[in-house]
C-alpha positions in Angstrom: 0.0 0.0 0.0 1.3 3.5 -0.9 2.1 5.6 2.2 1.0 8.9 0.6 -1.7 10.0 -1.8 0.7 12.4 -3.6 4.4 12.6 -4.1 5.2 16.2 -5.1 8.5 16.8 -6.7 9.7 20.4 -6.3 9.0 23.0 -3.6 8.3 25.9 -5.8 5.0 27.7 -6.0 3.3 25.1 -8.2 4.2 22.2 -5.8 3.4 24.2 -2.7 0.0 25.4 -3.9 -1.0 21.8 -5.0 0.2 20.5 -1.6 -1.9 23.0 0.3 -5.0 22.3 -1.8 -4.5 18.5 -1.4 -4.1 18.9 2.3 -7.4 20.8 2.5 -9.1 17.7 1.0 -7.5 15.4 3.6 -4.9 14.0 1.2 -1.5 13.0 2.6 1.4 14.5 0.6 5.2 14.0 0.6 7.2 16.7 -1.1 10.8 16.2 -2.3 13.1 19.1 -3.0 16.6 18.8 -4.5 17.8 22.1 -3.0 18.4 22.8 0.7 15.3 25.0 1.0 11.7 25.4 -0.1 10.4 28.1 -2.3 12.1 27.2 -5.6 13.2 30.3 -7.5 11.2 32.7 -5.3 13.2 31.7 -2.2 14.3 34.6 -0.1 17.1 34.6 2.5 17.6 37.1 5.3 20.9 38.9 5.3 21.5 41.8 7.7 17.8 42.1 8.1 17.2 42.4 4.4 15.2 39.7 2.5 17.4 38.8 -0.4 15.7 37.3 -3.5 18.3 34.6 -4.0 17.3 33.7 -7.6 16.5 37.1 -9.0 13.8 39.7 -8.4 10.2 38.4 -8.0 7.3 40.9 -7.8 3.9 39.3 -7.6 1.5 41.0 -10.0 -1.9 40.0 -11.3 -5.2 41.4 -12.5 -7.1 38.4 -11.1 -8.7 39.3 -7.7 -9.2 35.7 -6.7 -5.5 34.9 -7.3 -4.5 38.0 -5.3 -6.7 37.0 -2.4 -5.4 33.5 -2.5 -1.8 34.4 -2.0 -2.7 37.0 0.7 -3.9 34.0 2.8 -0.2 33.2 3.4 1.5 36.6 3.6 0.9 40.3 4.0 2.1 42.1 0.9 4.1 45.4 0.7 2.4 47.4 -2.1 5.6 47.6 -4.1 5.3 49.0 -7.6 8.0 47.9 -10.0 9.6 50.9 -11.8 12.9 49.7 -13.1 15.4 52.0 -14.9 17.9 51.5 -17.6 21.5 52.5 -17.5 23.1 52.9 -20.9 26.7 54.0 -20.5 25.7 56.4 -17.7 22.5 57.7 -19.3 19.4 56.9 -17.3 16.1 56.0 -18.9 12.7 55.0 -17.5 11.3 51.5 -18.1 8.9 50.3 -19.4 9.1 52.3 -22.6 6.8 55.3 -22.0 6.6 59.0 -22.5 9.4 59.6 -20.0 11.6 57.4 -22.1 10.7 59.1 -25.3 11.2 62.5 -23.8 14.7 61.6 -22.6 15.6 60.0 -25.9 14.2 62.5 -28.4 12.9 65.6 -26.4 9.3 64.9 -27.5 6.5 66.1 -25.3 3.3 64.6 -26.7 2.2 61.0 -27.6 1.7 62.1 -31.2 5.3 63.4 -31.4 6.6 60.1 -30.0 4.5 58.0 -32.4 5.6 60.1 -35.4 9.3 59.6 -34.4 8.8 55.8 -34.1 7.0 55.7 -37.5 9.8 57.7 -39.3 12.5 55.3 -37.8 10.4 52.2 -38.7 10.0 53.4 -42.3 13.7 54.3 -42.6 14.6 50.7 -41.5 12.0 49.4 -44.1 10.2 47.3 -41.4 6.9 45.9 -42.6 6.4 42.3 -41.4 8.9 41.7 -38.6 10.9 38.4 -39.1 12.9 38.5 -35.8 13.3 40.3 -32.5 15.4 43.1 -34.0 12.8 44.0 -36.6 9.9 43.7 -34.1 11.7 46.0 -31.6 12.3 48.6 -34.3 8.7 48.4 -35.4 7.5 48.9 -31.8 9.9 51.6 -30.5 12.2 52.8 -33.3 15.9 52.4 -34.0 17.3 54.7 -31.3 15.6 52.9 -28.4 16.4 49.5 -30.0 20.1 50.3 -30.2 20.4 51.8 -26.7 17.9 50.0 -24.5 17.1 46.7 -26.2 20.0 45.3 -28.3 22.8 45.0 -25.8 20.6 43.8 -22.9 18.8 41.2 -25.0 21.9 39.8 -26.6 23.5 39.4 -23.1 20.3 37.9 -21.8 19.9 35.3 -24.6 23.4 34.8 -25.8 22.3 35.2 -29.4 22.1 38.1 -31.9 18.7 39.8 -31.9 18.2 39.1 -35.5 18.4 35.4 -34.7 15.8 35.5 -31.9 12.0 35.1 -32.4 10.0 38.3 -32.6 7.6 37.0 -29.9 10.2 37.6 -27.1 9.9 41.3 -27.3 6.1 41.3 -27.1 6.3 40.9 -23.3 7.8 44.4 -22.9 5.2 47.2 -22.4 5.1 50.2 -24.7 3.0 53.1 -23.4 2.3 56.6 -24.7 1.7 57.9 -21.2 4.0 59.2 -18.5 3.6 56.0 -16.5 6.7 54.2 -15.0 4.6 51.3 -13.6 6.2 48.3 -15.3 3.5 45.7 -14.8 0.4 48.0 -14.7 -1.4 45.2 -12.9 -4.3 46.0 -10.6 -2.7 44.0 -7.7 1.1 43.9 -7.1 3.5 43.6 -4.3 6.2 41.7 -2.4 5.4 39.6 0.7 6.6 41.3 3.9 9.1 38.9 5.4 9.9 37.3 2.1 8.5 34.6 -0.1 10.1 31.7 1.9 7.7 32.3 4.8 4.8 32.4 2.4 5.7 29.0 0.9 6.4 27.5 4.3 2.9 28.4 5.4 1.5 26.6 2.3 3.5 23.5 3.3 2.6 23.4 7.0 0.6 20.1 6.7 3.0 18.5 4.1 5.9 16.2 4.8 9.0 17.8 3.3 12.3 16.2 2.5 15.1 18.5 1.3 18.4 17.9 -0.5 16.9 14.8 -2.2 17.0 14.2 -5.9 13.8 12.3 -6.9 15.3 11.3 -10.3 18.2 9.6 -8.5 15.9 6.8 -7.4 12.6 7.6 -9.2 11.1 4.1 -9.1 11.6 3.7 -5.3 10.1 7.1 -4.6 7.1 6.3 -6.8 6.2 3.4 -4.6 5.5 5.7 -1.7 2.5 7.4 -3.3 -0.5 6.8 -5.5 0.3 9.6 -7.8 3.2 12.0 -8.6 3.1 15.8 -9.2 6.3 16.4 -11.1 7.6 20.0 -11.5 11.1 19.4 -12.5 12.5 19.5 -16.1 10.4 17.3 -18.4 13.4 16.2 -20.4 15.4 15.2 -17.3 12.4 13.0 -16.2 13.0 10.9 -19.3 16.8 11.1 -18.9 17.1 13.3 -22.0 16.4 10.4 -24.2 15.2 12.6 -27.1 17.9 15.3 -26.4 18.1 18.2 -24.0 15.8 21.2 -24.1 17.7 24.5 -24.1 17.5 27.2 -21.4 19.3 30.3 -20.4 20.7 30.2 -16.9 21.7 33.1 -14.5 24.8 33.5 -12.3 24.5 35.9 -9.3 27.2 37.9 -7.6 26.0 39.1 -4.2 27.6 41.9 -2.1 26.9 43.3 1.3 27.7 47.0 1.3 28.4 49.3 4.2 26.0 52.0 3.0 22.4 52.7 3.2 21.6 53.2 -0.4 23.6 51.9 -3.4 21.5 52.8 -6.5 18.3 54.3 -5.3 16.1 51.7 -7.0 15.3 48.1 -6.7 16.1 47.2 -10.3 18.6 48.8 -12.7 19.1 47.2 -16.1 22.5 47.7 -17.8 21.6 47.9 -21.5 25.0 48.4 -23.1 26.9 45.4 -24.5 30.1 46.2 -22.6 28.8 45.8 -19.1 29.0 42.0 -18.4 25.9 41.8 -16.2 22.4 42.4 -17.2 21.1 44.1 -14.1 21.7 45.0 -10.4 19.1 44.3 -7.8 19.1 46.2 -4.5 16.9 44.1 -2.3 16.1 46.4 0.5 14.0 48.6 -1.8 11.4 45.9 -2.2 10.3 46.5 1.4 11.4 50.1 1.9 14.1 48.9 4.2 15.8 51.3 6.6 18.8 49.2 7.4 22.2 50.9 7.6 23.6 48.5 5.1 22.4 47.2 1.7 22.7 44.0 -0.3 23.0 44.0 -4.1 23.1 41.2 -6.6 24.6 41.4 -10.1 23.0 39.1 -12.6 25.0 37.4 -15.4 23.1 35.5 -18.1 24.8 32.3 -19.1 24.3 29.3 -21.4 22.7 26.4 -19.6 24.0 22.8 -19.5 22.6 19.7 -17.8 23.5 19.9 -14.1 23.1 23.6 -14.0 20.0 25.6 -13.0 17.5 26.2 -15.9 15.8 29.6 -15.8 14.4 30.8 -19.1 13.2 28.3 -21.8 14.3 29.1 -25.3 11.0 28.6 -27.0 12.2 28.6 -30.6 10.9 26.1 -33.3 13.5 23.5 -32.5 12.9 23.4 -28.7 9.1 23.7 -29.0 9.1 20.7 -31.3 11.3 18.7 -28.9 9.0 19.7 -26.0 6.0 18.4 -27.9 7.8 15.1 -28.3 8.5 14.9 -24.6 4.9 15.9 -23.9 3.7 12.9 -25.9 5.9 10.7 -23.7 4.5 12.4 -20.6 1.0 11.7 -21.6 1.7 7.9 -21.4 2.8 8.2 -17.7 -0.5 7.2 -16.1 0.2 8.3 -12.5 2.4 11.4 -13.1 1.2 15.0 -13.6 3.7 17.4 -15.2 3.4 21.0 -14.2 5.1 24.3 -13.6 7.6 26.2 -15.9 10.0 23.3 -16.1 7.5 20.5 -16.4 5.7 22.4 -19.1 8.7 24.2 -20.7 7.2 27.7 -20.7 7.8 31.0 -19.0 5.4 31.5 -16.2 4.7 34.7 -14.2 4.0 33.8 -10.6 0.3 34.5 -10.8 0.0 32.1 -13.7 1.9 29.4 -11.8 -0.5 29.7 -8.9 -3.5 29.6 -11.2 -2.2 26.6 -13.1 -1.6 24.7 -9.9 -5.1 25.6 -8.6 -6.6 24.4 -11.9 -4.6 21.2 -11.7 -5.7 20.6 -8.1 -9.3 21.3 -8.8 -9.3 18.8 -11.7 -7.5 16.2 -9.8 -9.1 16.5 -6.3 -12.7 17.2 -7.2 -13.1 13.8 -9.0 
């Protein structure tokens, strides 16, 4: 007889939400996590009284009131509004691209002036139907902004020339003809006071958790412990890369504790020139309006991923998407395994979408 109803692989948001919902239904869950902590990539660690986002900045944002109320069961949120800035060789620009950006770049005042400038640059570049990220960026915001604020950053982030990247990547970046520096422009947004780790721990209060354990190292033995598996790890790793490895970009972080109250005056500063080796600097205390006498900053370096490293951003080009579909076909034959989350589904997920996907999976699975 199986000891547990569900074996959950991975202690990120997807696994934690499913575990909480299963617990409410009286189901017994065992969660395995390869790392030494819960929280997945939203894990926060306290350093000198500052909650440091160990795997990059995470701001929860959603327009879904039910999703917002759901996460607020587990934490009180600081109403943080993400207003990143771009540093191009010492020139500072507002992000997302908005009238403040256009005014700094061209000296224009009105939305019509900005739109006319973009149109002239688009026509000069002979962009009609964008075939790649470079052409799509020029179509959206013109050549000047592409050259200063997109090209260098994007090529560092993805490790590929912009004209070899799909146009769809740039569509996530907001472009607004208003003086609005709110990056997400979502109705509900914030960062949990006390960090994400506490929030995830509350979700897992009624779940048995084993850390520093690789499920894939003894998959068959672990599967005997539960009636069903919720797997949130990489889908290709589950099948031992038998069809080949899906591609990701990874991130390396350099963290520094500084004996000063304020290093850069903002939580997020992107470095958009090609010469600066890192993509951005995060100053963590600004997420919670910290008053500490010291500060912690993290520099982020985008790197190519290889098996054994930490996968962050799926490279959803034609080759990888076709390979994922082949793995998904294999996954559909695994009768007692549900694949979920950004690694299990090989897609970029904002946090609200992860929560919603996990809730949808739990409802479908638990309401039978």
